[in-house]
C-alpha positions in Angstrom: -154.8 -115.2 53.7 -152.2 -112.8 54.9 -149.6 -110.9 52.9 -146.4 -109.5 54.2 -143.3 -107.8 52.9 -141.0 -106.9 51.5 -138.7 -108.5 54.2 -135.6 -108.7 52.1 -133.3 -106.2 50.6 -134.3 -106.7 46.9 -136.3 -103.6 46.3 -135.8 -100.1 44.9 -135.8 -97.3 47.5 -135.9 -93.9 45.8 -134.5 -92.3 48.9 -131.3 -94.4 48.7 -130.9 -95.6 45.1 -130.1 -92.9 42.6 -128.2 -95.1 40.1 -128.9 -98.8 39.8 -127.7 -101.6 37.6 -130.0 -104.6 37.0 -128.9 -108.0 35.9 -131.6 -110.5 34.8 -131.0 -114.0 33.5 -134.0 -115.6 31.8 -137.1 -115.5 33.9 -135.1 -113.6 36.5 -136.5 -110.6 34.7 -139.8 -111.0 36.5 -138.9 -109.3 39.9 -136.8 -106.8 37.9 -140.0 -105.8 36.0 -141.8 -105.2 39.2 -139.0 -102.9 40.3 -139.0 -101.1 36.9 -142.8 -100.6 37.1 -142.4 -99.0 40.5 -139.6 -96.8 39.3 -141.7 -95.7 36.3 -144.3 -94.2 38.7 -142.2 -93.2 41.7 -138.7 -92.2 40.4 -138.8 -91.8 36.6 -135.4 -89.9 36.6 -133.5 -92.7 38.3 -130.4 -93.8 36.4 -130.9 -97.4 35.3 -128.9 -99.9 33.3 -130.4 -103.3 32.6 -128.4 -106.3 31.4 -130.8 -109.0 30.3 -129.3 -112.4 29.3 -131.4 -114.9 27.4 -130.7 -118.0 25.3 -132.7 -117.1 22.2 -134.8 -114.2 20.9 -137.9 -116.3 21.8 -136.8 -116.2 25.4 -137.2 -112.4 25.7 -140.2 -111.8 27.9 -141.8 -108.4 28.7 -140.4 -107.1 25.4 -143.2 -104.5 25.1 -142.7 -103.3 28.6 -139.0 -102.9 28.0 -139.7 -100.8 24.9 -142.1 -98.7 26.9 -139.5 -98.1 29.6 -137.1 -97.0 26.9 -139.6 -94.3 25.9 -140.8 -93.3 29.4 -137.7 -93.4 31.5 -135.1 -90.9 30.1 -132.2 -92.5 32.0 -133.0 -96.1 31.3 -130.7 -98.2 29.2 -131.2 -101.9 28.3 -128.8 -104.4 26.8 -130.3 -107.8 25.8 -127.7 -110.4 25.1 -128.6 -113.8 23.6 -126.3 -116.8 23.9 -127.9 -118.8 21.1 -129.8 -116.4 18.8 -130.9 -117.0 15.2 -128.9 -115.4 12.4 -131.2 -112.3 12.2 -130.6 -111.3 15.9 -129.3 -107.7 15.8 -128.4 -107.3 19.5 -125.2 -108.6 21.2 -124.5 -112.4 21.1 -122.8 -114.6 23.5 -122.6 -114.6 27.2 -122.5 -111.7 29.6 -118.9 -111.2 30.6 -116.6 -108.7 32.2 -115.8 -107.0 28.9 -119.5 -106.5 28.0 -120.2 -105.2 31.4 -117.3 -102.8 31.4 -118.1 -101.6 27.9 -121.7 -100.7 28.7 -121.4 -99.7 32.3 -118.2 -97.7 32.4 -116.9 -96.7 35.7 -118.4 -98.4 38.7 -119.1 -95.8 41.4 -121.9 -95.8 43.9 -124.5 -97.9 42.0 -126.6 -100.5 43.6 -126.6 -103.8 41.7 -129.7 -106.0 41.6 -129.3 -109.6 40.3 -131.9 -112.3 39.6 -131.6 -115.4 37.5 -130.2 -118.9 37.6 -127.7 -119.6 40.4 -124.7 -120.0 38.1 -125.6 -116.7 36.3 -125.7 -114.8 39.6 -122.5 -116.4 40.8 -120.7 -115.4 37.6 -122.1 -111.8 37.7 -121.2 -111.4 41.4 -117.6 -112.6 40.7 -117.3 -110.1 37.8 -118.7 -107.2 39.9 -116.3 -108.1 42.8 -113.4 -108.2 40.3 -114.4 -104.6 39.3 -114.1 -103.5 43.0 -117.8 -103.4 43.7 -118.3 -103.9 47.4 -120.4 -106.9 48.3 -122.9 -104.7 50.2 -123.7 -103.0 46.9 -124.9 -106.3 45.4 -128.4 -107.5 46.1 -129.8 -110.8 44.9 -133.2 -112.4 44.5 -133.2 -116.1 44.5 -135.9 -118.5 43.4 -135.4 -121.8 45.2 -137.5 -124.8 45.9 -136.4 -126.9 48.9 -139.3 -129.3 49.1 -138.6 -132.8 47.8 -141.0 -134.0 45.1 -144.0 -135.8 46.5 -144.6 -139.4 45.3 -148.3 -138.9 45.8 -148.5 -136.0 43.3 -149.4 -137.0 39.8 -148.7 -134.8 36.8 -152.2 -133.3 36.5 -153.0 -131.9 40.0 -151.4 -130.3 43.0 -152.6 -129.7 46.6 -152.4 -126.4 48.4 -152.9 -126.5 52.2 -153.8 -123.3 54.0 -151.9 -123.2 57.3 -154.4 -121.5 59.5 -157.6 -123.2 58.5 -156.0 -126.5 57.4 -158.2 -126.5 54.4 -156.9 -128.0 51.2 -157.3 -126.9 47.6 -156.8 -129.4 44.8 -155.8 -127.6 41.7 -155.2 -128.8 38.1 -151.8 -128.2 36.6 -150.7 -125.9 35.2 -152.3 -123.4 37.5 -153.4 -120.3 35.6 -153.9 -116.9 37.0 -156.2 -114.4 35.4 
């Protein structure tokens, strides 16, 4: 097995990025968390604003890590906004919009903006940022896409992984669990 990368532009570079704004929608928080863990070790004084959009409070993942970053990164701010929270939810409610972004972000200067989440979320955030005069080259996105059509031969309990060099196949039960 070979590993390569990163080949894209969706990574924090402490020599270029002094002030970043992160937008995560749902499970789009996952690559953002990798970035924050790197920053925690390599550039703990970076200025960071995270906008994290979820449906309900049960959809907040990495909550303990986010709390740790609040304590360990002196210039880290996080706003979690839920579109359908229960009545006891204390944080902002509704959808991320221009007013919320302007209120919590203030003046848009030389920040780099990192976006990851559902396609419509990233389109909406990109449109808002462009309307705030953010240059398109300041906006970096990570997309999760699956282009392969579903296989009729797959049943709901197994999947097949084929290794390209050796041609060997691995039949794995679903869901695949990593430990």
